[in-house]
C-alpha positions, 0 to 999 in steps of 0.5 A: 249844060252844054249840047256835047256834055249831055251826049256823054257821061261825065259820070262815067270816070274815075281821077287820074292816079298820080301814083303809078309806076313809070318804070314800065318797058312797055310804055316806052314802045307806046312813047317811040311811037308818039310824034313830039320832038324828043328833045323835050326834057326830062319834065315833059317825058315824065309827065307825058309817060305819066297820063299815057300809062292812065288813059292806056290802063282807063282803056283797058278798063272801059273804052267808055270810061274817061280820066278826070283831070285838073285844067287849074295849077293849084290842082296839083300837089308836087311835094306831096307825100302822095305824089310819089312822082312828083307830077306837077302843073306841068300836067297842064301842057301835056294834055294840051300837047296830047290834044293838039296832035289829037291823041286824046278826047278832051271835055272842058269842065263845067258847072253842073246847074243841076248838081250845083257844083264845078266839074274837071275836065274829062279825057279819055284817048282817041281812035289815033292813039287806041291804035297805037295801044292795041299794037303794043302788047301789056306785060301779064306780070306788071307792077301798076304801082309805084314803090313808095305809093302811099296806102294811107290816107289822111282827110280833113273833110274830103280833102287829103291832107298831111300826117307825120310818121310814127309808131302807129302809122308804121304798123298800120302801113306794113299791113296795108301795104302788105295787102296791096301785094297779096291782092294783086297777085289773087283774083276776085271775080264773078263769072258769070257776069258777061260784063265788066260793068256792073250799073249800081243803083245810082247808076254810077259803073263800076269795073270790075278791074286790076289796074283800078283797084287799090285798098286805102286806109283812110283815117282822120285824127288817129289811125285807129280811130273811125278809118275806112278801107276802101279803093277797090271795085268791090268796094263800090258794090251795093246792098240790093247788089250783093244780096243777088249776087253773094253766093257767086263771087270766086276767089282765085278761081277755086271754090270760095266761102263767105262770112256773114257778119249780119249774124253778129248785128244782134250781139253788135246790138245788145253791146252797143244800146243794151238790147236784142233785136232778132230778125223778124219772120215777117221782115225777112219776107220783104228784106234781106238780114242785110238790109234790115241791118242798114234799116235799123241803122239809119232809123237810130241815126236818124233825127226823125221819120221824115230824114230816115224816109227821105234817106231810104227814097234816095236809095230806094233801090238797096231796098226795094226791088220794084224801082218804080214803087212810089214814096205814099208805098215806100212810106207804108212798107216802113210805117209796117217795119217800125210797127213790127220792130216795136221794141227797137223802134224806141231807140229810132229818131234819138240821132244816136250814132250807131257805127255798124260799117266802121265796126265792120271795118275794124273787125276786117282790119284786124282779121287782116293782121292775122291773115296778110303775114300768111297770104291767106286772101279776104275781102271785105264787101260790105257785111261779108268776108270772102276767103278761098275754101281751103283757108275757110277754116283759117279765117273763122277760127280767127274771126271768132277770136275777133268776134268775141273779143269785140264783142263780149262774146266766150264761145260764140261762132259764126258760120260760112257759106259755101258759094255757087260750086263749078265742080273744079278739077284739081289742074293747076292754080289759076288754070282749073276747068269747070262745069255750073248751072251757070253760064260761065262768061268768056270775059271771065275766062280771059280775064283769068288767063291772065293770071296763070 
């Protein structure tokens, strides 16, 4: 690896988003300050607009973040349904123009000998371009995404593939499109966080951002089988972080609650494999309920203890607060965990597939079908669903119906937990002042202003 690559974080990047709305007035103000031959063709203008928009959004999210871009013609499919702007390999020509005119920092792709894979090139705005951005004020109300953006994505492995529209896909599209419209008008955040960047257990960085958060419905085969809903910043949070901050999320700058679906994990186990596994007091001294759920699922789905152990070792910060815990200590803790769960451990290492995450997503999608038409914002974060407190009873009633139906229960109810109180005053939506034993970050106060 070259020295220049050691000095930047290649992992702190995101792909260029080719499904942006290019019809935004403020980008024309940026274009007016860019020195280039205005008689260039319309294709050049279109690709330049997209790159400038993405460089702007990327810079707003974090001035250290980069965009990953392909410098190969094979990296572009202009006729794909996932490409409403018809962005082509012409992008390469515009990148080279921006590089030549010193509007971007360009870091060429390379083969990563550690990860054993090729890395795409990276770009970010140069100081010259940032100065132009700083003179250009982004409107508070702006349509970030293309009107024909595809939120329904069919995949084969890790590759997007085309699909034909039918009644099933149209039903899903309507729900997911309206859900994205809803979350574009709402806000979810953790007010006490001073920085907009969350460092995950695997050292990946998550940016609390509106511009990089779209809820995508990803499926293989049939839209209703083993699908995922992801793409927003809160979808990338790990369970260790959530165990610390679960009570500090806020929706719409107002009192917030969450529903912990791990409450239903024992019933889920009973339905899927015929046994109940009550949370053991000894385990709860060392792990949170969510961590216990994921350990049990991981053990059941593993081929043997060694594969289970290796998997936990890779993700040890998810399960153990002590990052310096040695492998032998982790193995010892896992053996104790198995011993504490003798009844269910008979089902461990059978290479059985227990789809807990998929079940959570199915429950959430069923909830979206009930809440989105009523403009009730709900958010799935791992095994917890957040909503404004003002809608808590409606969300609870809907969740009870869904859970009883999917788990075969008759009158089982789910409880909800109040998030941290900030002593909200009813001074109008998105303009509440609050006090708390936790300090409210300046970052959050500034972010809330954009939603007034």
